[in-house]
VEXPA-788104 format. One record per residue: residue number from 1; x, y, z of N, C-alpha, C in turn. Coordinates in steps of 0.2 Angstrom, whole numbers, m for minus. Example, Ala and Ser with C-alpha at 12.3 -4.5 7.8 and 13.67 -1.06 7.14 Angstrom:
BEGIN
{1; {66; m28; 39}; {62; m22; 39}; {66; m16; 39}},
{2; {64; m11; 35}; {68; m5; 36}; {64; 0; 39}},
END
This chain:
BEGIN
{1; {5; m5; m1}; {2; 0; m1}; {4; 6; 0}},
{2; {10; 6; 2}; {14; 13; 5}; {16; 13; m2}},
{3; {17; 8; m9}; {20; 10; m16}; {17; 12; m17}},
{4; {8; 10; m18}; {5; 12; m21}; {2; 21; m20}},
{5; {3; 21; m13}; {3; 30; m11}; {8; 34; m14}},
{6; {13; 33; m13}; {20; 35; m16}; {19; 38; m25}},
{7; {16; 30; m27}; {15; 33; m35}; {10; 38; m35}},
{8; {4; 37; m31}; {m4; 42; m32}; {4; 49; m31}},
{9; {6; 50; m25}; {9; 55; m24}; {14; 60; m29}},
{10; {17; 54; m31}; {21; 57; m38}; {19; 60; m43}},
{11; {10; 56; m46}; {7; 58; m50}; {6; 64; m49}},
{12; {3; 65; m42}; {m2; 71; m40}; {3; 78; m38}},
{13; {10; 76; m37}; {16; 83; m39}; {16; 85; m44}},
{14; {18; 80; m50}; {19; 82; m57}; {13; 86; m59}},
{15; {7; 85; m57}; {0; 87; m62}; {1; 93; m57}},
{16; {2; 96; m52}; {1; 101; m46}; {7; 105; m50}},
{17; {13; 103; m53}; {19; 107; m56}; {16; 109; m62}},
{18; {12; 105; m65}; {9; 107; m72}; {5; 113; m71}},
{19; {m1; 113; m65}; {m6; 119; m64}; {m2; 123; m62}},
{20; {3; 124; m58}; {7; 131; m56}; {10; 134; m62}},
{21; {13; 130; m67}; {17; 133; m73}; {9; 134; m79}},
{22; {5; 131; m77}; {0; 134; m83}; {m2; 141; m80}},
{23; {m2; 141; m73}; {m5; 148; m72}; {m1; 156; m70}},
{24; {4; 153; m71}; {10; 158; m73}; {14; 158; m79}},
{25; {10; 153; m84}; {10; 154; m91}; {17; 154; m94}},
{26; {21; 148; m90}; {26; 146; m93}; {24; 142; m101}},
{27; {30; 145; m104}; {28; 141; m113}; {24; 142; m115}},
{28; {19; 149; m112}; {14; 153; m119}; {9; 149; m118}},
{29; {2; 152; m121}; {m4; 147; m120}; {m5; 141; m123}},
{30; {m1; 140; m128}; {m1; 134; m132}; {3; 128; m128}},
{31; {5; 129; m123}; {11; 125; m121}; {7; 118; m119}},
{32; {2; 118; m118}; {m2; 111; m115}; {m4; 107; m122}},
{33; {m3; 111; m126}; {m7; 108; m135}; {1; 106; m136}},
{34; {5; 110; m136}; {11; 106; m137}; {16; 101; m134}},
{35; {17; 102; m128}; {16; 96; m125}; {13; 88; m126}},
{36; {6; 89; m127}; {2; 84; m128}; {3; 80; m136}},
{37; {5; 86; m140}; {8; 84; m147}; {14; 79; m146}},
{38; {19; 83; m143}; {24; 78; m142}; {22; 72; m139}},
{39; {19; 70; m132}; {18; 65; m130}; {16; 62; m136}},
{40; {11; 62; m139}; {5; 59; m143}; {11; 55; m148}},
{41; {14; 57; m151}; {18; 57; m157}; {25; 54; m157}},
{42; {29; 55; m150}; {35; 54; m149}; {37; 50; m143}},
{43; {35; 53; m137}; {36; 48; m131}; {32; 43; m129}},
{44; {27; 44; m131}; {21; 38; m128}; {21; 32; m132}},
{45; {24; 33; m140}; {25; 27; m143}; {31; 25; m142}},
{46; {36; 29; m141}; {43; 26; m138}; {42; 21; m132}},
{47; {38; 23; m127}; {38; 20; m121}; {32; 13; m122}},
{48; {28; 15; m126}; {24; 9; m128}; {28; 3; m130}},
{49; {31; 5; m135}; {37; m1; m140}; {40; m3; m135}},
{50; {44; 0; m130}; {49; m3; m126}; {46; m6; m121}},
{51; {41; m6; m119}; {36; m9; m114}; {36; m16; m116}},
{52; {31; m15; m122}; {28; m22; m126}; {34; m27; m130}},
{53; {38; m24; m133}; {44; m27; m134}; {47; m33; m127}},
{54; {46; m32; m123}; {48; m36; m118}; {44; m37; m113}},
{55; {38; m36; m115}; {32; m38; m109}; {31; m46; m111}},
{56; {28; m49; m106}; {24; m55; m107}; {18; m55; m110}},
{57; {17; m58; m115}; {11; m57; m118}; {6; m61; m115}},
{58; {7; m66; m113}; {0; m67; m106}; {m1; m66; m106}},
{59; {1; m60; m101}; {m1; m56; m95}; {m5; m48; m98}},
{60; {m1; m47; m105}; {m5; m41; m109}; {m12; m44; m113}},
{61; {m12; m48; m115}; {m18; m51; m120}; {m20; m59; m116}},
{62; {m24; m56; m109}; {m26; m60; m104}; {m34; m58; m104}},
{63; {m37; m61; m97}; {m42; m58; m95}; {m44; m51; m94}},
{64; {m39; m47; m94}; {m38; m39; m92}; {m42; m38; m99}},
{65; {m41; m37; m103}; {m44; m36; m111}; {m52; m39; m111}},
{66; {m54; m44; m108}; {m60; m46; m110}; {m65; m40; m103}},
{67; {m62; m40; m98}; {m64; m37; m91}; {m63; m30; m92}},
{68; {m60; m26; m97}; {m61; m18; m100}; {m65; m19; m105}},
{69; {m67; m24; m110}; {m72; m23; m112}; {m79; m23; m113}},
{70; {m80; m27; m106}; {m85; m29; m104}; {m88; m23; m100}},
{71; {m84; m18; m94}; {m86; m14; m91}; {m87; m7; m95}},
{72; {m83; m6; m101}; {m83; 0; m104}; {m90; m1; m109}},
{73; {m94; m8; m111}; {m100; m9; m115}; {m104; m7; m110}},
{74; {m105; m12; m103}; {m109; m12; m99}; {m110; m4; m95}},
{75; {m105; 1; m96}; {m105; 7; m94}; {m109; 12; m100}},
{76; {m107; 11; m104}; {m110; 17; m111}; {m116; 13; m110}},
{77; {m116; 8; m111}; {m125; 5; m112}; {m128; 7; m108}},
{78; {m128; 7; m102}; {m133; 10; m97}; {m133; 17; m98}},
{79; {m128; 22; m100}; {m128; 30; m104}; {m134; 30; m108}},
{80; {m133; 25; m113}; {m138; 24; m118}; {m146; 25; m117}},
{81; {m145; 19; m113}; {m153; 16; m111}; {m156; 23; m104}},
{82; {m154; 26; m102}; {m154; 31; m97}; {m156; 37; m103}},
{83; {m151; 39; m106}; {m154; 44; m111}; {m158; 44; m116}},
{84; {m161; 38; m119}; {m165; 37; m121}; {m172; 37; m118}},
{85; {m172; 35; m110}; {m178; 35; m107}; {m180; 42; m103}},
{86; {m175; 47; m100}; {m177; 51; m98}; {m172; 59; m99}},
{87; {m169; 59; m107}; {m163; 64; m108}; {m168; 66; m116}},
{88; {m169; 61; m119}; {m169; 62; m125}; {m164; 64; m129}},
{89; {m161; 66; m129}; {m153; 69; m133}; {m153; 67; m139}},
{90; {m152; 68; m144}; {m150; 67; m150}; {m145; 63; m152}},
{91; {m143; 57; m158}; {m139; 53; m157}; {m131; 56; m157}},
{92; {m128; 61; m158}; {m123; 63; m159}; {m120; 64; m152}},
{93; {m126; 68; m150}; {m124; 70; m141}; {m124; 64; m136}},
{94; {m130; 58; m138}; {m128; 53; m135}; {m124; 49; m136}},
{95; {m119; 48; m141}; {m113; 45; m144}; {m106; 47; m138}},
{96; {m109; 54; m138}; {m101; 57; m135}; {m103; 56; m127}},
{97; {m108; 54; m125}; {m110; 55; m118}; {m109; 46; m115}},
{98; {m111; 42; m122}; {m108; 35; m120}; {m100; 35; m120}},
{99; {m97; 39; m123}; {m89; 39; m123}; {m89; 40; m116}},
{100; {m89; 47; m114}; {m89; 48; m108}; {m91; 44; m102}},
{101; {m93; 40; m103}; {m96; 34; m98}; {m91; 27; m99}},
{102; {m89; 27; m105}; {m85; 21; m104}; {m76; 23; m109}},
{103; {m76; 27; m111}; {m68; 26; m115}; {m66; 31; m108}},
{104; {m58; 26; m105}; {m56; 29; m101}; {m49; 33; m104}},
{105; {m45; 37; m100}; {m40; 41; m104}; {m34; 35; m101}},
{106; {m33; 31; m106}; {m29; 27; m106}; {m20; 29; m107}},
{107; {m19; 35; m109}; {m14; 39; m111}; {m12; 44; m108}},
{108; {m15; 47; m105}; {m12; 54; m102}; {m12; 53; m94}},
{109; {m18; 49; m92}; {m18; 46; m84}; {m17; 39; m82}},
{110; {m18; 34; m90}; {m16; 28; m89}; {m10; 27; m86}},
{111; {m6; 29; m93}; {m1; 26; m94}; {7; 28; m87}},
{112; {5; 34; m81}; {8; 35; m77}; {4; 33; m71}},
{113; {m3; 30; m70}; {m5; 25; m66}; {m2; 19; m68}},
{114; {m2; 16; m74}; {2; 9; m74}; {9; 10; m73}},
{115; {13; 14; m74}; {20; 13; m71}; {23; 14; m64}},
{116; {19; 20; m60}; {19; 19; m54}; {16; 17; m48}},
{117; {10; 14; m51}; {6; 12; m47}; {6; 5; m48}},
{118; {5; 2; m56}; {2; m4; m55}; {8; m8; m56}},
{119; {14; m5; m58}; {20; m7; m58}; {24; m8; m66}},
{120; {20; m7; m70}; {22; m9; m79}; {17; m6; m83}},
{121; {20; m2; m86}; {13; 1; m93}; {13; m5; m99}},
{122; {13; m9; m95}; {11; m16; m101}; {3; m17; m97}},
{123; {3; m17; m92}; {m5; m16; m89}; {m10; m13; m93}},
{124; {m8; m6; m98}; {m12; m1; m100}; {m13; m2; m106}},
{125; {m9; m6; m110}; {m6; m7; m119}; {m14; m11; m119}},
{126; {m17; m17; m118}; {m24; m18; m122}; {m28; m15; m121}},
{127; {m30; m11; m116}; {m34; m7; m115}; {m35; 1; m119}},
{128; {m28; 3; m122}; {m29; 6; m126}; {m28; 4; m134}},
{129; {m27; m1; m134}; {m28; m6; m143}; {m36; m6; m144}},
{130; {m37; m9; m137}; {m46; m11; m140}; {m49; m4; m139}},
{131; {m47; 2; m137}; {m52; 6; m137}; {m49; 12; m143}},
{132; {m43; 11; m147}; {m42; 15; m152}; {m41; 10; m159}},
{133; {m42; 2; m159}; {m44; m2; m163}; {m52; m4; m164}},
{134; {m57; m4; m158}; {m63; m4; m159}; {m70; 0; m158}},
{135; {m67; 4; m150}; {m73; 9; m148}; {m72; 13; m154}},
{136; {m66; 17; m154}; {m66; 24; m157}; {m69; 23; m164}},
{137; {m66; 17; m170}; {m69; 17; m176}; {m77; 17; m174}},
{138; {m78; 13; m171}; {m88; 13; m171}; {m90; 18; m169}},
{139; {m88; 22; m164}; {m89; 29; m161}; {m90; 34; m167}},
{140; {m84; 33; m170}; {m84; 39; m177}; {m88; 38; m183}},
{141; {m89; 31; m183}; {m95; 27; m189}; {m102; 32; m187}},
{142; {m103; 31; m181}; {m110; 33; m178}; {m111; 40; m178}},
{143; {m106; 44; m178}; {m105; 50; m177}; {m106; 53; m183}},
{144; {m100; 50; m188}; {m102; 52; m196}; {m108; 50; m199}},
{145; {m111; 48; m198}; {m118; 44; m200}; {m125; 49; m198}},
{146; {m125; 50; m190}; {m128; 55; m187}; {m128; 62; m188}},
{147; {m122; 63; m188}; {m122; 71; m190}; {m120; 74; m195}},
{148; {m117; 71; m201}; {m118; 72; m208}; {m120; 66; m213}},
{149; {m124; 63; m209}; {m129; 58; m214}; {m125; 53; m219}},
{150; {m117; 55; m217}; {m113; 50; m222}; {m107; 48; m220}},
{151; {m104; 42; m223}; {m98; 41; m218}; {m94; 39; m222}},
{152; {m87; 40; m219}; {m81; 40; m224}; {m78; 30; m223}},
{153; {m79; 26; m224}; {m76; 20; m223}; {m70; 20; m222}},
{154; {m65; 23; m228}; {m57; 22; m228}; {m57; 26; m222}},
{155; {m59; 32; m220}; {m56; 35; m215}; {m56; 33; m208}},
{156; {m63; 29; m208}; {m62; 23; m202}; {m60; 19; m201}},
{157; {m59; 17; m207}; {m55; 7; m208}; {m46; 10; m205}},
{158; {m44; 17; m209}; {m38; 17; m208}; {m34; 22; m201}},
{159; {m40; 23; m200}; {m39; 28; m191}; {m33; 26; m187}},
{160; {m35; 18; m185}; {m30; 13; m181}; {m22; 15; m183}},
{161; {m21; 13; m190}; {m16; 14; m194}; {m12; 19; m193}},
{162; {m16; 24; m191}; {m13; 30; m193}; {m13; 36; m185}},
{163; {m13; 29; m180}; {m11; 31; m174}; {m3; 29; m171}},
{164; {1; 34; m171}; {7; 33; m169}; {7; 26; m162}},
{165; {3; 26; m157}; {4; 23; m152}; {0; 16; m154}},
{166; {m3; 15; m159}; {m7; 8; m161}; {1; 5; m165}},
{167; {2; 9; m171}; {11; 7; m175}; {16; 6; m170}},
{168; {15; 11; m164}; {22; 7; m160}; {21; 1; m155}},
{169; {13; 1; m154}; {11; m5; m148}; {13; m12; m152}},
{170; {9; m11; m162}; {10; m19; m165}; {18; m19; m167}},
{171; {22; m14; m166}; {29; m16; m168}; {32; m18; m163}},
{172; {30; m16; m154}; {34; m21; m150}; {32; m26; m148}},
{173; {25; m28; m150}; {22; m34; m151}; {25; m39; m155}},
{174; {27; m37; m161}; {30; m41; m166}; {38; m43; m163}},
{175; {41; m39; m160}; {49; m38; m159}; {48; m44; m151}},
{176; {42; m45; m150}; {43; m48; m144}; {40; m55; m146}},
{177; {35; m56; m150}; {33; m62; m153}; {41; m65; m157}},
{178; {42; m62; m160}; {47; m65; m166}; {53; m68; m161}},
{179; {55; m66; m155}; {61; m66; m149}; {65; m63; m154}},
{180; {66; m56; m155}; {73; m52; m158}; {75; m51; m154}},
{181; {82; m51; m151}; {87; m47; m147}; {88; m39; m150}},
{182; {86; m34; m149}; {86; m28; m151}; {95; m26; m147}},
{183; {98; m22; m151}; {104; m22; m147}; {104; m14; m145}},
{184; {108; m13; m139}; {107; m7; m135}; {106; m2; m140}},
{185; {111; m1; m145}; {111; 5; m150}; {104; 7; m153}},
{186; {100; 3; m153}; {93; 3; m155}; {88; 4; m150}},
{187; {90; 0; m146}; {82; 2; m140}; {84; 7; m135}},
{188; {90; 7; m133}; {93; 14; m127}; {88; 22; m130}},
{189; {90; 25; m135}; {86; 29; m137}; {79; 30; m137}},
{190; {76; 23; m137}; {67; 22; m137}; {65; 23; m130}},
{191; {70; 19; m125}; {71; 19; m118}; {72; 27; m115}},
{192; {75; 31; m118}; {76; 40; m116}; {72; 43; m117}},
{193; {68; 42; m124}; {61; 46; m126}; {56; 43; m122}},
{194; {55; 36; m120}; {51; 36; m118}; {51; 35; m110}},
{195; {54; 38; m107}; {58; 42; m100}; {54; 46; m99}},
{196; {53; 51; m107}; {50; 57; m105}; {42; 56; m106}},
{197; {39; 50; m106}; {32; 51; m109}; {28; 54; m102}},
{198; {29; 50; m96}; {24; 52; m92}; {27; 59; m89}},
{199; {32; 60; m87}; {32; 69; m86}; {29; 74; m90}},
{200; {28; 71; m97}; {26; 77; m102}; {18; 75; m101}},
{201; {15; 71; m100}; {9; 71; m102}; {6; 70; m95}},
{202; {8; 73; m88}; {7; 75; m81}; {7; 82; m81}},
{203; {11; 85; m85}; {12; 94; m82}; {8; 96; m91}},
{204; {6; 93; m94}; {2; 94; m99}; {m4; 95; m97}},
{205; {m8; 91; m92}; {m12; 89; m89}; {m14; 94; m84}},
{206; {m8; 96; m80}; {m10; 99; m76}; {m12; 106; m76}},
{207; {m7; 110; m84}; {m7; 116; m85}; {m14; 116; m89}},
{208; {m20; 110; m91}; {m26; 110; m95}; {m32; 114; m91}},
{209; {m32; 112; m83}; {m34; 112; m78}; {m33; 118; m76}},
{210; {m32; 126; m79}; {m31; 131; m77}; {m38; 134; m80}},
{211; {m41; 136; m77}; {m47; 140; m78}; {m53; 136; m80}},
{212; {m54; 130; m78}; {m60; 125; m81}; {m64; 128; m76}},
{213; {m71; 128; m78}; {m76; 128; m75}; {m83; 124; m76}},
{214; {m85; 118; m76}; {m89; 113; m77}; {m97; 113; m74}},
{215; {m101; 111; m78}; {m107; 112; m75}; {m112; 120; m76}},
{216; {m108; 121; m81}; {m111; 129; m81}; {m120; 129; m84}},
{217; {m123; 133; m85}; {m129; 133; m85}; {m131; 132; m92}},
{218; {m135; 126; m98}; {m135; 126; m101}; {m132; 120; m106}},
{219; {m127; 118; m101}; {m122; 113; m104}; {m124; 105; m105}},
{220; {m130; 104; m103}; {m132; 97; m99}; {m131; 94; m95}},
{221; {m133; 96; m89}; {m131; 94; m82}; {m133; 88; m82}},
{222; {m139; 86; m84}; {m140; 78; m81}; {m135; 73; m84}},
{223; {m134; 75; m93}; {m131; 70; m96}; {m124; 72; m92}},
{224; {m120; 76; m93}; {m116; 76; m88}; {m113; 71; m82}},
{225; {m120; 73; m77}; {m121; 71; m70}; {m120; 63; m72}},
{226; {m125; 59; m76}; {m126; 52; m77}; {m119; 48; m79}},
{227; {m116; 55; m84}; {m111; 50; m89}; {m103; 50; m82}},
{228; {m104; 55; m77}; {m99; 55; m72}; {m100; 50; m68}},
{229; {m106; 48; m64}; {m107; 41; m60}; {m108; 38; m65}},
{230; {m110; 35; m69}; {m106; 30; m72}; {m100; 26; m73}},
{231; {m95; 32; m75}; {m88; 31; m75}; {m82; 31; m68}},
{232; {m84; 34; m65}; {m83; 33; m59}; {m84; 30; m54}},
{233; {m92; 26; m55}; {m92; 21; m48}; {m96; 16; m52}},
{234; {m98; 16; m56}; {m102; 10; m60}; {m98; 7; m64}},
{235; {m94; 7; m67}; {m87; 5; m71}; {m84; 2; m70}},
{236; {m81; 5; m62}; {m76; 2; m58}; {m81; m5; m54}},
{237; {m85; m4; m54}; {m91; m10; m50}; {m92; m18; m55}},
{238; {m93; m14; m60}; {m92; m21; m66}; {m86; m22; m67}},
{239; {m81; m19; m67}; {m75; m23; m68}; {m73; m26; m61}},
{240; {m75; m24; m57}; {m73; m28; m51}; {m78; m36; m49}},
{241; {m85; m36; m53}; {m87; m40; m50}; {m87; m44; m59}},
{242; {m84; m42; m64}; {m82; m48; m69}; {m75; m51; m69}},
{243; {m72; m46; m65}; {m66; m49; m63}; {m64; m54; m60}},
{244; {m67; m52; m54}; {m68; m57; m48}; {m72; m62; m47}},
{245; {m79; m62; m51}; {m82; m67; m52}; {m85; m70; m58}},
{246; {m82; m66; m64}; {m83; m70; m70}; {m75; m74; m71}},
{247; {m69; m71; m70}; {m63; m74; m74}; {m58; m75; m66}},
{248; {m62; m75; m60}; {m58; m78; m54}; {m51; m75; m53}},
{249; {m51; m67; m55}; {m44; m65; m54}; {m44; m62; m47}},
{250; {m37; m60; m45}; {m36; m59; m36}; {m30; m56; m40}},
{251; {m27; m53; m33}; {m21; m48; m31}; {m20; m45; m36}},
{252; {m14; m45; m39}; {m12; m39; m41}; {m17; m37; m49}},
{253; {m19; m42; m52}; {m24; m43; m56}; {m29; m40; m55}},
{254; {m34; m43; m52}; {m38; m39; m50}; {m38; m30; m48}},
{255; {m32; m30; m44}; {m32; m22; m44}; {m29; m20; m49}},
{256; {m27; m22; m54}; {m27; m19; m61}; {m34; m17; m63}},
{257; {m36; m22; m66}; {m44; m21; m69}; {m48; m17; m66}},
{258; {m48; m17; m60}; {m52; m12; m57}; {m50; m5; m57}},
{259; {m44; m5; m57}; {m40; 2; m57}; {m41; 5; m64}},
{260; {m40; 1; m69}; {m39; 4; m76}; {m47; 6; m78}},
{261; {m52; 1; m73}; {m58; 4; m76}; {m61; 11; m72}},
{262; {m57; 13; m68}; {m59; 18; m63}; {m56; 25; m67}},
{263; {m51; 24; m72}; {m47; 30; m74}; {m52; 35; m76}},
{264; {m52; 41; m77}; {m55; 47; m79}; {m56; 45; m88}},
{265; {m63; 49; m90}; {m64; 48; m97}; {m59; 53; m100}},
{266; {m58; 50; m108}; {m52; 51; m109}; {m51; 57; m115}},
{267; {m47; 61; m115}; {m46; 68; m117}; {m48; 68; m128}},
{268; {m48; 62; m129}; {m50; 61; m135}; {m59; 62; m136}},
{269; {m63; 61; m131}; {m70; 60; m130}; {m72; 69; m134}},
{270; {m67; 72; m130}; {m68; 80; m131}; {m64; 82; m139}},
{271; {m60; 78; m140}; {m58; 80; m147}; {m63; 77; m152}},
{272; {m66; 70; m150}; {m72; 68; m155}; {m77; 74; m157}},
{273; {m78; 75; m151}; {m85; 80; m149}; {m84; 86; m154}},
{274; {m77; 90; m153}; {m76; 97; m156}; {m75; 94; m164}},
{275; {m73; 89; m166}; {m71; 87; m174}; {m78; 87; m176}},
{276; {m85; 86; m171}; {m90; 85; m176}; {m95; 90; m172}},
{277; {m92; 94; m168}; {m96; 99; m164}; {m103; 97; m162}},
{278; {m101; 93; m159}; {m107; 90; m157}; {m107; 89; m149}},
{279; {m111; 91; m143}; {m109; 88; m138}; {m101; 90; m134}},
{280; {m100; 97; m136}; {m93; 99; m136}; {m96; 99; m125}},
{281; {m100; 104; m124}; {m99; 104; m117}; {m98; 98; m111}},
{282; {m103; 94; m115}; {m104; 89; m111}; {m97; 83; m110}},
{283; {m93; 84; m115}; {m87; 81; m117}; {m83; 82; m112}},
{284; {m81; 89; m111}; {m76; 93; m108}; {m77; 91; m101}},
{285; {m85; 94; m98}; {m86; 91; m91}; {m86; 85; m88}},
{286; {m88; 81; m93}; {m86; 75; m91}; {m80; 72; m90}},
{287; {m73; 74; m94}; {m66; 74; m94}; {m65; 77; m86}},
{288; {m66; 83; m87}; {m62; 85; m81}; {m65; 81; m73}},
{289; {m73; 82; m74}; {m75; 78; m66}; {m73; 72; m67}},
{290; {m73; 67; m70}; {m69; 60; m71}; {m64; 62; m68}},
{291; {m59; 65; m71}; {m52; 66; m69}; {m51; 68; m60}},
{292; {m56; 73; m58}; {m55; 75; m51}; {m57; 70; m46}},
{293; {m62; 66; m51}; {m67; 62; m44}; {m61; 56; m45}},
{294; {m57; 54; m50}; {m54; 47; m51}; {m48; 48; m46}},
{295; {m45; 52; m42}; {m42; 53; m38}; {m43; 49; m32}},
{296; {m49; 51; m29}; {m53; 48; m24}; {m55; 42; m24}},
{297; {m54; 38; m30}; {m58; 33; m32}; {m50; 26; m34}},
{298; {m48; 31; m37}; {m42; 25; m36}; {m38; 24; m30}},
{299; {m38; 31; m27}; {m37; 28; m18}; {m40; 23; m16}},
{300; {m47; 23; m15}; {m51; 19; m10}; {m50; 11; m14}},
{301; {m48; 12; m22}; {m48; 4; m23}; {m41; 3; m21}},
{302; {m37; 7; m22}; {m29; 4; m21}; {m30; 0; m11}},
{303; {m33; 5; m7}; {m35; 4; m2}; {m36; m3; 0}},
{304; {m43; m6; m3}; {m46; m12; m3}; {m43; m17; m8}},
{305; {m38; m17; m13}; {m35; m22; m17}; {m30; m21; m20}},
{306; {m26; m17; m17}; {m19; m15; m19}; {m17; m22; m14}},
{307; {m11; m28; m18}; {m10; m34; m13}; {m4; m30; m10}},
END
């Protein structure tokens, strides 16, 4: 438990440093954007490549993947059912809300939690792959169809292979499966770049919190609250039930499955909303509020389940 608290302390401190830097305007107004772009295209792919090239793939692609899939589908499905019954929101806004309820931040928050709390970035890799290869294309198809009345099949099918983290993950898996031993001259530069991944995303996230004001009038408060409750409470509970009673997981495996389900909503959800100009206020507030609530949620999970 002491190691878990230390991990959360490290994460919180770096986020706080990012927030202070943002308040002081260090790096200028575009600093969070620049840091996120560097992390997305350079350092995070390097970290995932090195991690998966050395990982035990039986652990990476195990019951953890199925638990993550079931928890996300149940949480998102509950939002759709509640939306149809009570909110009667249009299909694009319902899609954004469903993503808010089940699409976790496996990158900016998931990687630091996996590294410092769970002990390895390999825990977050299957969740990242599942979301970017399966969930994102489905969501984009629905948004394309309901917002524009048409769908770009080529864009949707090629979206996963245009993502640098997917490419890096697949390359790392290929190296692992092939048994290829990369020389230090090849691997060490990726290790060096990957070492910058977690600090960059945490600093950028801390900067992004400056000036945030959720739940303003007319922002769809009912949808926001529903998505936040489902993401922060229901999804971890579903993950626990499926992992413990469906797959018999225990110890570190159970802790990892539930902790990953408790991650906040991914910032990609806001990117999707902004791209189609639908449900932007809902996406923004759900990302912020689930991130705030993820801290106590993960602490409680760690206190109850950390081995």
